[in-house]
C-alpha positions in Angstrom: -98.6 136.7 -61.6 -100.0 135.3 -58.3 -99.0 131.8 -59.4 -95.5 132.9 -60.2 -95.2 134.7 -56.8 -96.4 131.6 -55.0 -93.9 129.4 -56.8 -91.0 131.9 -56.0 -92.2 132.0 -52.3 -92.1 128.2 -52.2 -88.5 128.2 -53.5 -87.6 130.5 -50.6 -89.4 128.6 -47.9 -90.3 130.4 -44.6 -87.4 132.8 -44.8 -88.0 136.5 -45.2 -87.4 137.7 -48.8 -84.1 139.5 -49.3 -84.3 142.9 -50.8 -82.5 143.6 -54.0 -80.5 146.7 -54.4 -78.9 148.5 -57.5 -75.7 146.6 -57.0 -77.5 143.2 -57.2 -79.6 144.2 -60.2 -76.6 145.5 -62.0 -74.9 142.2 -61.4 -77.9 140.4 -63.0 -77.7 142.8 -66.0 -73.9 142.1 -66.2 -74.6 138.4 -66.6 -78.0 138.2 -68.2 -77.8 134.5 -69.3 -77.5 133.2 -65.7 -80.9 131.6 -64.9 -79.7 130.6 -61.5 -79.0 134.1 -60.3 -82.1 135.4 -61.9 -84.3 132.8 -60.1 -82.6 133.1 -56.7 -82.8 136.9 -56.8 -86.4 137.0 -58.0 -87.3 134.6 -55.2 -85.6 136.9 -52.7 -83.3 134.0 -51.5 -80.4 134.9 -49.2 -77.6 133.7 -51.5 -74.9 134.4 -48.9 -76.6 132.1 -46.4 -77.2 129.5 -49.1 -73.6 129.6 -50.1 -72.5 129.0 -46.5 -74.9 126.1 -46.2 -73.4 124.4 -49.2 -69.9 125.1 -47.9 -68.9 127.4 -50.8 -69.1 130.9 -49.2 -68.1 134.0 -51.1 -64.7 135.4 -50.7 -64.1 138.1 -48.1 -66.1 141.3 -48.5 -64.5 144.7 -48.8 -62.6 145.7 -45.7 -64.0 148.0 -43.1 -61.3 150.5 -43.9 -62.4 150.6 -47.6 -66.0 151.1 -46.6 -65.1 153.7 -44.0 -63.1 155.6 -46.7 -66.1 155.6 -49.0 -68.4 156.9 -46.3 -66.0 159.6 -45.3 -65.6 160.8 -48.9 -69.4 160.9 -49.4 -69.8 162.8 -46.1 -67.2 165.3 -47.3 -68.8 166.2 -50.6 -72.2 166.4 -49.0 -71.2 168.6 -46.1 -72.4 172.1 -45.7 -75.4 171.7 -47.9 -73.4 169.9 -50.6 -71.1 172.9 -51.1 -68.3 170.9 -52.7 -70.7 169.0 -54.9 -72.5 172.1 -56.1 -69.2 173.7 -57.0 -68.3 170.6 -59.1 -71.7 170.7 -60.8 -71.4 174.3 -61.7 -67.7 174.6 -62.7 -66.2 171.2 -63.6 -69.1 169.7 -65.7 -70.9 172.9 -66.7 -74.3 172.3 -65.3 -76.3 175.6 -65.1 -77.3 175.8 -61.5 -77.4 179.4 -60.4 -79.1 178.6 -57.1 -79.8 175.3 -55.4 -81.0 173.9 -52.1 -79.9 170.7 -50.5 -82.8 168.6 -49.2 -82.4 165.3 -47.3 -85.2 162.9 -47.9 -84.0 160.2 -45.6 -86.6 160.8 -42.9 -90.1 162.3 -42.9 -90.8 163.6 -39.4 -88.7 160.9 -37.9 -90.3 158.2 -40.1 -87.8 156.1 -42.1 -90.3 153.6 -43.4 -89.9 152.6 -47.0 -93.4 153.6 -48.2 -93.3 156.9 -46.4 -89.9 157.7 -47.9 -91.0 156.6 -51.4 -94.2 158.7 -51.3 -92.2 161.8 -50.1 -89.7 161.3 -52.9 -92.5 161.0 -55.4 -94.2 164.2 -54.1 -90.9 166.2 -54.1 -89.7 165.1 -57.5 -93.0 165.4 -59.3 -93.4 168.9 -57.9 -90.0 169.9 -59.4 -90.9 168.1 -62.7 -94.2 170.1 -62.8 -92.3 173.4 -62.3 -91.3 175.4 -65.4 -88.3 176.8 -63.5 -84.8 175.5 -64.2 -82.6 174.8 -61.3 -84.0 173.6 -58.0 -83.0 171.1 -55.4 -80.3 168.6 -54.7 -82.2 165.6 -53.3 -80.2 163.6 -50.8 -81.2 160.0 -50.1 -84.2 159.8 -52.4 -86.1 156.6 -52.4 -87.1 155.0 -55.8 -89.0 151.8 -56.6 -89.1 149.3 -59.4 -90.9 145.9 -59.8 -88.8 142.8 -60.2 -90.6 139.6 -60.9 -93.7 140.9 -59.2 -92.0 142.3 -56.2 -91.4 145.9 -55.3 -87.7 146.7 -54.9 -86.8 150.0 -53.2 -83.6 151.7 -54.3 -81.6 154.5 -52.8 -79.2 156.4 -55.1 -76.8 158.8 -53.5 -78.4 161.9 -55.0 -80.9 163.1 -57.6 -79.4 166.3 -58.8 -81.4 169.5 -59.5 -83.4 169.8 -62.6 -80.8 171.5 -64.9 -81.3 172.3 -68.5 -84.7 170.7 -68.3 -83.2 167.4 -67.1 -82.8 165.4 -63.9 -79.4 163.8 -63.2 -78.5 160.8 -61.1 -75.4 161.6 -59.1 -73.3 158.8 -57.6 -70.5 159.4 -55.1 -67.9 156.6 -55.6 -64.8 155.8 -53.5 -62.6 154.5 -56.4 -59.9 157.0 -57.3 -59.4 158.7 -60.7 -55.6 158.9 -61.2 -54.3 160.9 -64.1 -57.7 160.9 -65.6 -58.1 157.1 -65.5 -60.2 154.9 -63.2 -60.3 151.1 -62.7 -62.3 149.7 -65.6 -64.1 147.1 -63.6 -65.2 149.7 -61.0 -66.4 152.1 -63.7 -68.4 149.3 -65.4 -70.1 148.4 -62.2 -70.8 152.0 -61.4 -72.3 152.6 -64.9 -74.7 149.6 -64.5 -75.8 150.8 -61.0 -76.4 154.3 -62.3 -78.4 152.8 -65.2 -80.7 151.0 -62.7 -81.3 154.3 -60.8 -82.0 156.2 -64.0 -84.5 153.4 -65.1 -86.2 153.7 -61.7 -86.4 157.5 -61.8 -87.9 157.3 -65.3 -90.5 154.8 -64.1 -91.5 157.1 -61.3 -92.0 160.1 -63.6 -93.7 158.0 -66.3 -96.1 156.5 -63.9 -97.2 160.1 -62.9 -97.7 161.3 -66.4 -94.3 162.9 -67.1 -92.0 162.2 -70.1 -89.3 159.8 -69.0 -86.8 161.8 -71.1 -86.8 164.3 -68.3 -84.1 162.1 -66.8 -80.8 162.4 -68.6 -79.0 159.5 -70.2 -75.9 160.7 -68.4 -74.9 159.9 -64.9 -72.6 162.1 -62.8 -69.8 160.3 -61.0 -68.0 162.1 -58.1 -64.7 160.4 -57.1 -61.5 161.2 -55.3 -58.9 162.6 -57.6 -55.3 161.2 -57.7 -54.1 160.2 -54.2 -56.0 162.8 -52.2 -59.6 163.2 -51.4 -60.1 166.2 -53.7 -63.4 165.4 -55.5 -63.5 165.0 -59.2 -66.8 164.9 -61.3 -67.5 163.5 -64.7 -70.6 163.0 -66.8 -70.8 159.5 -68.3 -73.3 158.4 -70.9 -75.0 155.2 -69.8 -77.7 154.9 -72.5 -76.7 151.4 -73.6 -76.7 150.2 -70.0 -80.2 151.6 -69.5 -81.4 149.7 -72.5 -79.9 146.5 -71.0 -81.5 147.1 -67.6 -84.9 147.6 -69.2 -84.5 144.4 -71.3 -83.3 142.2 -68.4 -85.9 143.4 -65.9 -88.6 142.7 -68.5 -87.2 139.2 -68.9 -87.2 138.6 -65.1 -90.9 139.2 -65.1 -91.1 136.0 -67.2 -89.4 133.2 -65.2 -91.9 130.5 -66.4 -89.4 128.9 -68.7 -87.0 128.2 -65.9 -89.7 127.1 -63.4 -91.4 124.8 -65.9 -88.2 122.6 -66.0 -88.0 122.3 -62.2 -89.7 119.8 -60.0 -92.8 121.1 -58.3 -91.6 120.5 -54.8 -88.2 122.1 -55.2 -87.2 124.5 -52.4 -84.0 126.2 -51.3 -85.2 126.6 -47.7 -82.2 126.0 -45.4 -84.3 124.1 -42.8 -86.5 121.1 -43.3 -88.8 119.1 -40.9 -85.7 117.4 -39.4 -83.6 120.5 -39.0 -80.9 122.0 -41.3 -80.9 120.3 -44.7 -77.8 118.6 -45.9 -75.5 120.6 -48.2 -75.7 117.8 -50.8 -79.5 118.1 -51.0 -79.3 121.8 -51.5 -76.5 121.5 -54.2 -78.6 118.8 -56.0 -81.4 121.3 -56.3 -79.1 124.1 -57.5 -77.7 121.9 -60.2 -81.2 121.7 -61.7 -81.2 125.5 -62.4 -79.1 126.5 -65.4 -76.2 128.8 -64.6 -73.7 130.8 -66.7 -70.5 131.2 -64.8 -67.8 133.8 -65.7 -64.7 134.8 -63.7 -66.3 138.2 -63.0 -69.0 136.4 -61.0 -66.4 136.0 -58.2 -66.7 139.7 -57.5 -70.5 140.1 -57.8 -72.3 136.9 -56.8 -72.4 134.9 -53.6 -72.9 131.6 -55.5 -69.8 132.0 -57.7 -67.5 129.6 -55.9 -70.1 126.8 -56.3 -70.7 127.6 -59.9 -67.0 127.7 -60.6 -66.6 124.3 -59.1 -69.3 123.0 -61.5 -67.4 124.4 -64.4 -64.0 122.8 -63.7 -62.6 121.7 -67.0 -65.0 124.0 -68.9 -63.8 127.0 -71.0 -66.3 129.1 -68.9 -63.5 129.5 -66.3 -61.4 131.3 -68.9 -63.9 134.1 -69.3 -66.9 134.7 -71.5 -65.0 136.4 -74.3 -62.5 133.5 -74.5 -65.2 130.9 -74.5 -67.2 132.7 -77.2 -64.2 133.2 -79.4 -63.0 129.6 -79.1 -66.6 128.2 -79.5 -65.4 125.1 -77.5 -66.9 123.8 -74.3 -64.1 122.1 -72.5 -60.4 122.9 -71.8 -59.7 119.3 -72.8 -60.9 120.1 -76.4 -58.7 123.3 -76.4 -55.6 121.4 -75.2 -56.2 118.5 -77.6 -56.6 120.7 -80.7 -53.6 122.8 -79.7 -51.3 119.8 -79.3 -52.7 117.9 -82.3 -53.8 115.0 -80.2 -57.4 115.6 -81.1 -58.8 115.7 -84.7 -60.9 118.9 -85.3 -64.5 118.5 -86.4 -65.7 120.1 -89.7 -66.6 123.3 -87.8 -63.4 123.4 -85.7 -60.7 123.6 -88.4 -60.1 127.3 -88.0 -60.0 127.2 -84.2 -57.6 124.2 -84.4 -55.2 126.1 -86.6 -55.2 129.1 -84.3 -54.6 126.9 -81.2 -51.8 125.0 -82.9 -50.1 128.3 -83.8 -50.5 129.5 -80.2 -49.0 126.3 -78.9 -46.0 126.7 -81.2 -45.5 130.3 -80.0 -45.7 129.0 -76.4 -43.2 126.2 -77.0 -40.8 128.6 -78.7 -41.0 131.2 -75.9 -40.5 128.5 -73.2 -37.6 127.1 -75.2 -35.9 130.5 -75.4 -36.2 131.0 -71.6 -34.6 127.6 -70.8 
């Protein structure tokens, strides 16, 4: 492990390691085949700065207005000791919480240090786990920890709910709206993965202190604005499959030897060299040595996406993972050639060719009817 840590440190150079959060880890889980992201994140490399250095920065981040709306909604449901939240937990989703306290774990006597906050969280949660009583405390700003590729990563879920029915629940306050019972699919998918990361971390905490990890429910509780007003709405969502994926991917990240063994020993993504800032072309040449797996969804989750998309120009990867897997073809040129009949299909491409020629005929007929 020391050798792996040293190699990852060398990739990063003299820069301070960037801390991962649940959003970053869930993005890794969402695209597990991308060795480039796995390696850069494991090394703690500032991908945003690297993307700027190679002149392919990420698209604009969420507006201040959107962030402010999310913060305002979270403050609303947590106000007055979490009064609105407790009402939701009792009434809307049927959690049995006759009495509950609201305890903020953000500071310990004015100390906001990571280790102090983590130790305090461990002390408070294990005390509740040890208690035979049901119902207890709503823990605000708890601090959890997992190990990613040999590094400690601290995580801060919105809330760990009271122990109810013998279970702990992760509660996430989200700013996306639920309208007529429906929420944006992409937002829900991202929230489910983030919640799975928190559940995994909480289970690791309890397991490492001798408790059964099943004390943490497979369900996460999402609290969102309802319809077009800020009235909070709560729902329990089963994230068991996502938890399994998180566990599998994090275990794989502990073994980066396969990727590193194919990279030159002196490779580094440090932005500065002996002569000053390193040329963008030099950094890009190094990045191309690390295998990537681009998908359109990366544009919303990864700082390196625009560079990876440029690499995949002409590839079916830009059409999305599902399309690429169903076509089983690597390039758009192959797709167009088979569809138009200008390319002869190979022995294993006959079925795809027939489907593509049929789609081409439908397209031509539709365009002809619109002329």
